[in-house]
PALUM-609806 format. One record per atom (N, C-alpha, C): x, y, z; residue number from 1; residue in three letters; atom name. Coordinates in steps of 0.05 Angstrom, whole numbers, plus 5000, padded with zeros to 4 digits. Each point is the difference from the previous one (the first is absolute). Example, Ala and Ser with C-alpha at 12.3 -4.5 7.8 and 13.67 -1.06 7.14 Angstrom:
residues 2
<atom u="5264" v="4886" w="5156" i="1" aa="ALA" at="N"/>
<atom u="4982" v="5024" w="5000" i="1" aa="ALA" at="CA"/>
<atom u="5018" v="5024" w="5000" i="1" aa="ALA" at="C"/>
<atom u="4993" v="5021" w="4986" i="2" aa="SER" at="N"/>
<atom u="5016" v="5024" w="5001" i="2" aa="SER" at="CA"/>
<atom u="4985" v="5022" w="5014" i="2" aa="SER" at="C"/>
END
This chain:
residues 55
<atom u="3779" v="0915" w="5761" i="1" aa="MET" at="N"/>
<atom u="4977" v="4989" w="4987" i="1" aa="MET" at="CA"/>
<atom u="4993" v="5018" w="4977" i="1" aa="MET" at="C"/>
<atom u="4992" v="4988" w="4978" i="2" aa="ALA" at="N"/>
<atom u="4991" v="5015" w="4976" i="2" aa="ALA" at="CA"/>
<atom u="4971" v="4992" w="4994" i="2" aa="ALA" at="C"/>
<atom u="4984" v="5020" w="4993" i="3" aa="VAL" at="N"/>
<atom u="4972" v="4996" w="4992" i="3" aa="VAL" at="CA"/>
<atom u="4996" v="5011" w="4972" i="3" aa="VAL" at="C"/>
<atom u="4987" v="4984" w="4983" i="4" aa="HIS" at="N"/>
<atom u="4996" v="5008" w="4973" i="4" aa="HIS" at="CA"/>
<atom u="4971" v="4994" w="4993" i="4" aa="HIS" at="C"/>
<atom u="4986" v="5018" w="4986" i="5" aa="GLU" at="N"/>
<atom u="4972" v="4995" w="4992" i="5" aa="GLU" at="CA"/>
<atom u="4998" v="5001" w="4970" i="5" aa="GLU" at="C"/>
<atom u="4986" v="4980" w="4989" i="6" aa="ILE" at="N"/>
<atom u="4995" v="4999" w="4971" i="6" aa="ILE" at="CA"/>
<atom u="4970" v="4996" w="4996" i="6" aa="ILE" at="C"/>
<atom u="4991" v="5006" w="4976" i="7" aa="VAL" at="N"/>
<atom u="4972" v="4996" w="4993" i="7" aa="VAL" at="CA"/>
<atom u="4998" v="4982" w="4976" i="7" aa="VAL" at="C"/>
<atom u="4984" v="4979" w="5002" i="8" aa="LEU" at="N"/>
<atom u="4997" v="4981" w="4978" i="8" aa="LEU" at="CA"/>
<atom u="4973" v="5003" w="4987" i="8" aa="LEU" at="C"/>
<atom u="4999" v="4996" w="4973" i="9" aa="ASP" at="N"/>
<atom u="4975" v="4998" w="4986" i="9" aa="ASP" at="CA"/>
<atom u="4990" v="4971" w="5001" i="9" aa="ASP" at="C"/>
<atom u="4975" v="4996" w="5005" i="10" aa="VAL" at="N"/>
<atom u="4989" v="4973" w="5000" i="10" aa="VAL" at="CA"/>
<atom u="4977" v="5000" w="4980" i="10" aa="VAL" at="C"/>
<atom u="4992" v="4976" w="4991" i="11" aa="PRO" at="N"/>
<atom u="4978" v="4999" w="4980" i="11" aa="PRO" at="CA"/>
<atom u="4975" v="5014" w="5009" i="11" aa="PRO" at="C"/>
<atom u="4987" v="5013" w="4981" i="12" aa="ASN" at="N"/>
<atom u="4976" v="5015" w="5006" i="12" aa="ASN" at="CA"/>
<atom u="4976" v="4982" w="5002" i="12" aa="ASN" at="C"/>
<atom u="4994" v="4991" w="5024" i="13" aa="SER" at="N"/>
<atom u="4976" v="4983" w="5005" i="13" aa="SER" at="CA"/>
<atom u="4984" v="5012" w="5023" i="13" aa="SER" at="C"/>
<atom u="4976" v="4992" w="5002" i="14" aa="LYS" at="N"/>
<atom u="4982" v="5010" w="5021" i="14" aa="LYS" at="CA"/>
<atom u="5011" v="4992" w="5028" i="14" aa="LYS" at="C"/>
<atom u="5011" v="4976" w="5002" i="15" aa="ALA" at="N"/>
<atom u="5010" v="4991" w="5026" i="15" aa="ALA" at="CA"/>
<atom u="5025" v="5016" w="5008" i="15" aa="ALA" at="C"/>
<atom u="5018" v="5006" w="4981" i="16" aa="ASN" at="N"/>
<atom u="5024" v="5016" w="5007" i="16" aa="ASN" at="CA"/>
<atom u="4992" v="5029" w="5006" i="16" aa="ASN" at="C"/>
<atom u="4981" v="5010" w="4986" i="17" aa="ALA" at="N"/>
<atom u="4991" v="5028" w="5005" i="17" aa="ALA" at="CA"/>
<atom u="4987" v="5002" w="5028" i="17" aa="ALA" at="C"/>
<atom u="4985" v="4980" w="5007" i="18" aa="ARG" at="N"/>
<atom u="4987" v="5000" w="5026" i="18" aa="ARG" at="CA"/>
<atom u="5021" v="4998" w="5023" i="18" aa="ARG" at="C"/>
<atom u="5020" v="4983" w="4996" i="19" aa="LEU" at="N"/>
<atom u="5020" v="4995" w="5020" i="19" aa="LEU" at="CA"/>
<atom u="5020" v="5023" w="5003" i="19" aa="LEU" at="C"/>
<atom u="5011" v="5010" w="4977" i="20" aa="PHE" at="N"/>
<atom u="5021" v="5020" w="5001" i="20" aa="PHE" at="CA"/>
<atom u="4991" v="5028" w="4993" i="20" aa="PHE" at="C"/>
<atom u="4979" v="5003" w="4984" i="21" aa="GLY" at="N"/>
<atom u="4991" v="5026" w="4992" i="21" aa="GLY" at="CA"/>
<atom u="5016" v="5012" w="4977" i="21" aa="GLY" at="C"/>
<atom u="4990" v="5021" w="4988" i="22" aa="TYR" at="N"/>
<atom u="5014" v="5014" w="4979" i="22" aa="TYR" at="CA"/>
<atom u="5015" v="5024" w="5011" i="22" aa="TYR" at="C"/>
<atom u="5021" v="5008" w="4987" i="23" aa="PRO" at="N"/>
<atom u="5014" v="5024" w="5009" i="23" aa="PRO" at="CA"/>
<atom u="4984" v="5025" w="4994" i="23" aa="PRO" at="C"/>
<atom u="5007" v="5022" w="5012" i="24" aa="VAL" at="N"/>
<atom u="4987" v="5026" w="4995" i="24" aa="VAL" at="CA"/>
<atom u="5007" v="5009" w="4972" i="24" aa="VAL" at="C"/>
<atom u="4979" v="5009" w="4985" i="25" aa="SER" at="N"/>
<atom u="5005" v="5010" w="4973" i="25" aa="SER" at="CA"/>
<atom u="4984" v="5026" w="4997" i="25" aa="SER" at="C"/>
<atom u="5003" v="5012" w="4977" i="26" aa="LEU" at="N"/>
<atom u="4985" v="5025" w="4994" i="26" aa="LEU" at="CA"/>
<atom u="4970" v="4996" w="5002" i="26" aa="LEU" at="C"/>
<atom u="4986" v="5021" w="5007" i="27" aa="LYS" at="N"/>
<atom u="4971" v="4999" w="5002" i="27" aa="LYS" at="CA"/>
<atom u="4988" v="4991" w="4973" i="27" aa="LYS" at="C"/>
<atom u="4982" v="4981" w="5001" i="28" aa="GLY" at="N"/>
<atom u="4987" v="4990" w="4976" i="28" aa="GLY" at="CA"/>
<atom u="5015" v="4979" w="4985" i="28" aa="GLY" at="C"/>
<atom u="5023" v="4992" w="5010" i="29" aa="THR" at="N"/>
<atom u="5015" v="4978" w="4988" i="29" aa="THR" at="CA"/>
<atom u="5004" v="4977" w="5019" i="29" aa="THR" at="C"/>
<atom u="5008" v="4978" w="4990" i="30" aa="LYS" at="N"/>
<atom u="5005" v="4976" w="5016" i="30" aa="LYS" at="CA"/>
<atom u="5028" v="4989" w="4993" i="30" aa="LYS" at="C"/>
<atom u="5015" v="4993" w="5019" i="31" aa="ALA" at="N"/>
<atom u="5027" v="4988" w="4995" i="31" aa="ALA" at="CA"/>
<atom u="4997" v="4974" w="4985" i="31" aa="ALA" at="C"/>
<atom u="5020" v="4995" w="4983" i="32" aa="ALA" at="N"/>
<atom u="4999" v="4976" w="4983" i="32" aa="ALA" at="CA"/>
<atom u="5004" v="4974" w="5015" i="32" aa="ALA" at="C"/>
<atom u="5017" v="5000" w="5021" i="33" aa="PHE" at="N"/>
<atom u="5005" v="4976" w="5015" i="33" aa="PHE" at="CA"/>
<atom u="4997" v="5004" w="5030" i="33" aa="PHE" at="C"/>
<atom u="4994" v="4979" w="5014" i="34" aa="VAL" at="N"/>
<atom u="5000" v="5000" w="5029" i="34" aa="VAL" at="CA"/>
<atom u="5029" v="5001" w="5009" i="34" aa="VAL" at="C"/>
<atom u="5006" v="5015" w="5021" i="35" aa="LYS" at="N"/>
<atom u="5027" v="5003" w="5010" i="35" aa="LYS" at="CA"/>
<atom u="5002" v="4986" w="5027" i="35" aa="LYS" at="C"/>
<atom u="5022" v="4985" w="5004" i="36" aa="VAL" at="N"/>
<atom u="5004" v="4986" w="5026" i="36" aa="VAL" at="CA"/>
<atom u="5027" v="5011" w="5012" i="36" aa="VAL" at="C"/>
<atom u="4998" v="5013" w="5023" i="37" aa="PRO" at="N"/>
<atom u="5025" v="5010" w="5012" i="37" aa="PRO" at="CA"/>
<atom u="5014" v="4977" w="5014" i="37" aa="PRO" at="C"/>
<atom u="5027" v="4999" w="4997" i="38" aa="VAL" at="N"/>
<atom u="5016" v="4979" w="5013" i="38" aa="VAL" at="CA"/>
<atom u="5023" v="5014" w="5015" i="38" aa="VAL" at="C"/>
<atom u="5003" v="4994" w="5025" i="39" aa="VAL" at="N"/>
<atom u="5021" v="5012" w="5016" i="39" aa="VAL" at="CA"/>
<atom u="5020" v="4978" w="5007" i="39" aa="VAL" at="C"/>
<atom u="5025" v="5006" w="4993" i="40" aa="LEU" at="N"/>
<atom u="5022" v="4981" w="5004" i="40" aa="LEU" at="CA"/>
<atom u="5018" v="5010" w="5023" i="40" aa="LEU" at="C"/>
<atom u="5008" v="4983" w="5017" i="41" aa="GLN" at="N"/>
<atom u="5017" v="5007" w="5023" i="41" aa="GLN" at="CA"/>
<atom u="5025" v="4982" w="4999" i="41" aa="GLN" at="C"/>
<atom u="5023" v="5012" w="5003" i="42" aa="LYS" at="N"/>
<atom u="5025" v="4985" w="5000" i="42" aa="LYS" at="CA"/>
<atom u="5018" v="5010" w="5022" i="42" aa="LYS" at="C"/>
<atom u="5012" v="4981" w="5014" i="43" aa="LEU" at="N"/>
<atom u="5020" v="5007" w="5020" i="43" aa="LEU" at="CA"/>
<atom u="5027" v="5004" w="4986" i="43" aa="LEU" at="C"/>
<atom u="5012" v="5022" w="5004" i="44" aa="LYS" at="N"/>
<atom u="5026" v="5005" w="4988" i="44" aa="LYS" at="CA"/>
<atom u="5022" v="4987" w="5017" i="44" aa="LYS" at="C"/>
<atom u="5019" v="4986" w="4988" i="45" aa="PRO" at="N"/>
<atom u="5021" v="4988" w="5016" i="45" aa="PRO" at="CA"/>
<atom u="5019" v="5022" w="5011" i="45" aa="PRO" at="C"/>
<atom u="5011" v="4994" w="5023" i="46" aa="LYS" at="N"/>
<atom u="5019" v="5019" w="5012" i="46" aa="LYS" at="CA"/>
<atom u="5026" v="4999" w="4984" i="46" aa="LYS" at="C"/>
<atom u="5012" v="5023" w="4996" i="47" aa="PRO" at="N"/>
<atom u="5025" v="5000" w="4985" i="47" aa="PRO" at="CA"/>
<atom u="5022" v="4985" w="5016" i="47" aa="PRO" at="C"/>
<atom u="5016" v="4985" w="4986" i="48" aa="MET" at="N"/>
<atom u="5021" v="4985" w="5013" i="48" aa="MET" at="CA"/>
<atom u="5027" v="5015" w="4996" i="48" aa="MET" at="C"/>
<atom u="5014" v="5002" w="5022" i="49" aa="SER" at="N"/>
<atom u="5026" v="5014" w="4998" i="49" aa="SER" at="CA"/>
<atom u="5020" v="4983" w="4985" i="49" aa="SER" at="C"/>
<atom u="5020" v="5013" w="4989" i="50" aa="PHE" at="N"/>
<atom u="5021" v="4986" w="4985" i="50" aa="PHE" at="CA"/>
<atom u="5015" v="4980" w="5017" i="50" aa="PHE" at="C"/>
<atom u="5006" v="5008" w="5025" i="51" aa="LYS" at="N"/>
<atom u="5015" v="4983" w="5018" i="51" aa="LYS" at="CA"/>
<atom u="4984" v="4974" w="5006" i="51" aa="LYS" at="C"/>
<atom u="4975" v="5003" w="5005" i="52" aa="ARG" at="N"/>
<atom u="4983" v="4977" w="5006" i="52" aa="ARG" at="CA"/>
<atom u="4998" v="4982" w="4975" i="52" aa="ARG" at="C"/>
<atom u="4998" v="5011" w="4977" i="53" aa="TRP" at="N"/>
<atom u="4998" v="4985" w="4975" i="53" aa="TRP" at="CA"/>
<atom u="5025" v="4984" w="4995" i="53" aa="TRP" at="C"/>
<atom u="5023" v="5011" w="5007" i="54" aa="MET" at="N"/>
<atom u="5026" v="4987" w="4995" i="54" aa="MET" at="CA"/>
<atom u="5006" v="4977" w="5020" i="54" aa="MET" at="C"/>
<atom u="4987" v="5000" w="5023" i="55" aa="SER" at="N"/>
<atom u="5006" v="4979" w="5020" i="55" aa="SER" at="CA"/>
<atom u="4986" v="4974" w="4994" i="55" aa="SER" at="C"/>
END
């Protein structure tokens, strides 16, 4: 199994900010966009042997 995490920028609106929040930034500053974390999960296929592939 493989797990991959990415972060997406979404439009800067009050509803998005309330739902997802802003990322941590330097004191006295505010991040430009709301960030949405996305976690992807994929099952890796089992490797197939050459003999099995040829049959």
